[in-house]
C-alpha positions as CSV (number, residue, x, y, z in Angstrom):
1,M,0.0,0.0,0.0
2,S,2.9,2.3,0.8
3,I,4.1,1.9,-2.8
4,L,0.7,2.0,-4.5
5,G,-0.1,5.3,-2.8
6,P,2.6,7.5,-4.4
7,I,2.0,5.7,-7.8
8,L,-1.7,6.6,-7.6
9,N,-1.0,10.1,-6.6
10,F,1.5,10.5,-9.4
11,C,-1.1,9.2,-12.0
12,L,-3.8,11.4,-10.5
13,F,-1.5,14.4,-10.8
14,L,-0.8,13.6,-14.4
15,G,-4.5,13.3,-15.2
16,R,-5.4,16.5,-13.4
17,S,-2.7,18.4,-15.2
18,L,-3.7,17.2,-18.7
19,M,-7.5,17.1,-18.2
20,F,-9.7,18.7,-20.8
21,P,-10.9,21.3,-21.7
22,W,-7.8,23.3,-22.3
23,D,-8.0,27.1,-22.6
24,I,-5.6,27.6,-25.5
25,R,-5.6,31.4,-25.1
26,R,-4.1,31.0,-21.6
27,T,-1.8,28.1,-22.5
28,L,-0.3,28.9,-25.8
29,S,2.1,31.7,-24.8
30,R,3.4,29.8,-21.8
31,L,3.7,26.7,-24.0
32,I,5.9,28.6,-26.5
33,E,8.0,29.9,-23.6
34,Q,8.6,26.4,-22.2
35,V,9.3,24.9,-25.7
36,Y,12.0,27.6,-26.1
37,Y,13.5,26.7,-22.8
38,N,13.3,22.9,-23.0
39,G,14.1,22.8,-26.7
40,V,16.1,25.7,-28.1
41,T,18.3,26.3,-25.1
42,A,19.1,22.6,-24.9
43,L,20.5,22.5,-28.4
44,P,24.2,23.2,-27.5
45,I,24.4,20.3,-25.0
46,I,22.6,18.0,-27.4
47,V,25.1,18.8,-30.1
48,V,28.1,18.2,-27.9
49,A,26.5,14.9,-26.6
50,S,25.7,13.8,-30.1
51,V,29.4,14.1,-31.2
52,F,30.6,11.9,-28.4
53,V,27.7,9.4,-28.8
54,G,28.5,9.0,-32.5
55,L,32.3,8.6,-31.8
56,T,31.8,6.1,-28.9
57,T,29.1,4.1,-30.7
58,A,31.1,3.7,-33.9
59,L,34.4,2.7,-32.0
60,Q,32.8,0.3,-29.6
61,T,30.6,-1.4,-32.2
62,S,33.6,-1.9,-34.5
63,Y,35.6,-3.2,-31.5
64,Q,33.0,-5.9,-30.7
65,L,32.0,-6.9,-34.3
66,L,34.8,-6.2,-36.7
67,G,36.3,-9.4,-38.0
68,L,33.3,-11.5,-36.9
69,V,30.7,-10.2,-39.3
70,P,30.6,-8.4,-42.6
71,K,31.7,-4.8,-42.3
72,Y,28.4,-3.3,-43.2
73,F,27.0,-4.9,-40.1
74,I,28.9,-2.2,-38.1
75,G,26.8,0.5,-39.8
76,M,23.6,-1.5,-39.2
77,G,24.5,-1.9,-35.5
78,V,25.3,1.8,-35.1
79,G,22.1,2.9,-36.8
80,R,19.8,0.6,-34.8
81,M,21.5,1.4,-31.4
82,L,21.1,5.2,-32.1
83,L,17.4,4.9,-33.2
84,I,16.2,2.4,-30.7
85,E,18.2,3.1,-27.5
86,L,21.0,5.6,-27.4
87,G,19.3,8.6,-29.0
88,P,16.1,8.5,-26.9
89,V,17.7,7.5,-23.6
90,F,20.7,9.9,-23.8
91,A,18.5,12.9,-24.8
92,A,16.0,12.0,-22.1
93,F,18.6,11.9,-19.4
94,I,20.0,15.3,-20.5
95,T,16.5,16.8,-20.6
96,A,15.6,15.3,-17.2
97,S,18.8,16.8,-15.6
98,R,17.9,20.2,-17.0
99,S,14.1,20.4,-17.2
100,A,12.8,18.3,-14.3
101,S,15.1,20.0,-11.8
102,A,14.2,23.4,-13.2
103,M,10.4,22.7,-13.1
104,A,10.6,21.4,-9.5
105,A,12.6,24.5,-8.4
106,E,10.4,27.0,-10.2
107,I,7.1,25.5,-9.0
108,G,8.5,24.8,-5.5
109,A,9.6,28.4,-5.2
110,M,6.1,29.5,-6.2
111,R,4.6,27.2,-3.6
112,I,6.8,28.6,-0.9
113,S,6.1,32.3,-1.9
114,E,2.3,31.4,-1.9
115,Q,2.0,32.4,-5.6
116,I,0.1,29.1,-6.2
117,D,-2.3,29.9,-3.4
118,A,-2.9,33.3,-5.1
119,L,-3.7,31.5,-8.4
120,E,-6.2,29.3,-6.6
121,A,-7.8,32.3,-4.9
122,M,-8.3,33.9,-8.3
123,G,-10.1,30.8,-9.5
124,I,-7.2,29.6,-11.8
125,D,-6.3,25.9,-11.7
126,P,-2.5,25.9,-11.0
127,H,-2.2,22.4,-12.4
128,R,-3.4,23.4,-15.8
129,F,-1.9,26.9,-15.6
130,L,1.6,25.9,-14.5
131,C,2.0,22.2,-15.2
132,L,0.2,21.7,-18.5
133,P,2.5,24.0,-20.6
134,R,5.6,22.4,-19.0
135,I,4.5,18.8,-19.6
136,L,3.4,19.4,-23.1
137,A,6.6,21.3,-23.9
138,T,8.8,18.4,-22.8
139,A,6.6,15.9,-24.8
140,I,6.9,18.1,-27.9
141,T,10.6,19.0,-27.7
142,L,12.1,15.8,-26.7
143,P,11.3,13.9,-29.9
144,I,12.8,16.7,-31.9
145,L,16.0,16.7,-29.7
146,V,16.1,12.9,-30.1
147,L,15.9,13.2,-33.9
148,M,18.6,15.8,-33.9
149,M,20.9,13.6,-31.8
150,E,20.3,10.6,-34.0
151,I,21.1,12.5,-37.2
152,L,24.2,14.2,-35.8
153,A,25.5,11.1,-34.1
154,A,25.1,9.1,-37.3
155,L,26.9,11.8,-39.3
156,I,29.8,11.7,-36.8
157,A,29.9,7.9,-37.0
158,I,30.1,8.1,-40.8
159,I,32.9,10.6,-40.7
160,V,35.0,8.5,-38.4
161,S,34.2,5.2,-40.1
162,G,37.5,5.3,-41.9
163,W,39.3,5.4,-38.6
164,I,38.0,1.9,-37.8
165,G,38.9,0.3,-41.1
166,I,35.5,0.6,-42.8
167,S,34.9,2.5,-46.0
168,R,32.2,5.1,-45.8
169,D,30.2,3.5,-48.6
170,T,30.1,0.2,-46.7
171,F,29.2,1.9,-43.5
172,V,26.5,4.0,-45.0
173,Y,25.1,0.9,-46.8
174,G,24.7,-0.9,-43.5
175,L,23.4,2.2,-41.8
176,T,20.6,2.8,-44.4
177,H,19.6,-0.6,-45.8
178,F,19.0,-2.6,-42.6
179,V,17.3,0.0,-40.4
180,Q,13.6,-0.5,-40.3
181,V,10.8,2.0,-40.0
182,R,9.8,0.3,-36.8
183,D,13.2,1.3,-35.3
184,F,12.6,4.9,-36.0
185,I,9.0,4.9,-34.8
186,G,9.9,3.1,-31.6
187,G,12.5,5.7,-30.7
188,I,10.1,8.5,-31.3
189,V,7.4,6.8,-29.2
190,K,9.9,6.4,-26.4
191,A,10.8,10.1,-26.6
192,I,7.2,11.2,-26.3
193,I,6.6,9.0,-23.3
194,F,9.9,10.1,-21.7
195,G,9.0,13.8,-22.3
196,L,5.6,13.3,-20.5
197,L,7.3,11.5,-17.6
198,I,10.0,14.2,-17.2
199,G,7.5,17.0,-17.2
200,V,5.2,15.3,-14.7
201,S,8.1,14.4,-12.4
202,G,9.3,18.0,-12.2
203,C,5.9,19.5,-11.6
204,Y,4.8,16.8,-9.1
205,F,7.7,17.3,-6.7
206,G,7.5,21.1,-7.2
207,F,3.9,21.0,-5.9
208,K,4.9,18.9,-2.9
209,V,7.3,21.5,-1.6
210,K,5.9,23.1,1.6
211,E,8.5,25.4,3.0
212,G,12.3,26.0,3.2
213,A,15.2,26.0,0.9
214,K,16.3,22.5,2.1
215,E,12.9,21.0,1.0
216,L,13.2,22.8,-2.3
217,G,16.6,21.3,-2.9
218,Q,15.3,17.8,-2.0
219,A,12.4,18.3,-4.5
220,T,14.7,19.0,-7.4
221,T,16.8,16.0,-6.6
222,K,13.8,13.7,-6.3
223,A,12.4,15.0,-9.5
224,V,15.6,14.1,-11.5
225,V,15.9,10.7,-9.8
226,L,12.3,9.7,-10.4
227,A,12.5,10.9,-14.0
228,A,15.6,8.8,-14.5
229,I,14.0,5.7,-13.0
230,L,10.8,6.1,-15.1
231,I,12.9,6.6,-18.2
232,L,14.6,3.3,-17.6
233,A,11.4,1.5,-16.7
234,F,9.4,2.7,-19.7
235,D,12.4,2.1,-21.9
236,F,12.1,-1.6,-21.1
237,L,8.3,-1.6,-21.4
238,V,8.3,0.0,-24.8
239,A,11.1,-2.3,-26.0
240,L,9.1,-5.3,-24.7
241,L,6.0,-4.2,-26.6
242,L,7.7,-3.1,-29.9
243,F,10.9,-5.1,-30.3
244,S,10.4,-8.4,-28.5
245,R,9.1,-10.2,-31.6
């Protein structure tokens, strides 16, 4: 019961934040603001991470498979790993470390300063006013960030393919001819789910803050930790549903 209680509260929080009807006039401007923060300002770190993901994936895949399978299998392995696993999970962890902590801190500070109480006094639902734009923004921007990471990491892997003893034509052949549409769709589905979970985690712990800087700091930590755990759990569940056959 002690475990089911927090899970139920988390699910109820998600439902209340996303419940219809939405007032698009009140939501759109804040949604755009959150999309800018969670998407545009995250681009530099996504680019840097993509470079190292592409380098590491190409080098480690060649180390494990080169000499055991045809060389174009290296490109196939890199492509599938980026689309199915590394792109969605790496981008989600980066977003969780930035966005979930920021949401928990912002909403927690508003709770301490009684701004949320003021919204309720004015008849404004704080869940839909504060949480809805943030949750939607992470769900919208994360798939785009994942796609960018996958493309950049794949380009880096192609560039360094010569370092690992594979011609670029052979590497690109394996990268493009053996990757299925299901691989791409699976990664995007993961990204959308991860985005929702990151947004809810940050907002949920922000709302639970009562008073004090110490509790606010704990809320930001809990938000990131929960988001990371949920990312790993749902990564397995989506893989089980889409790639187990």
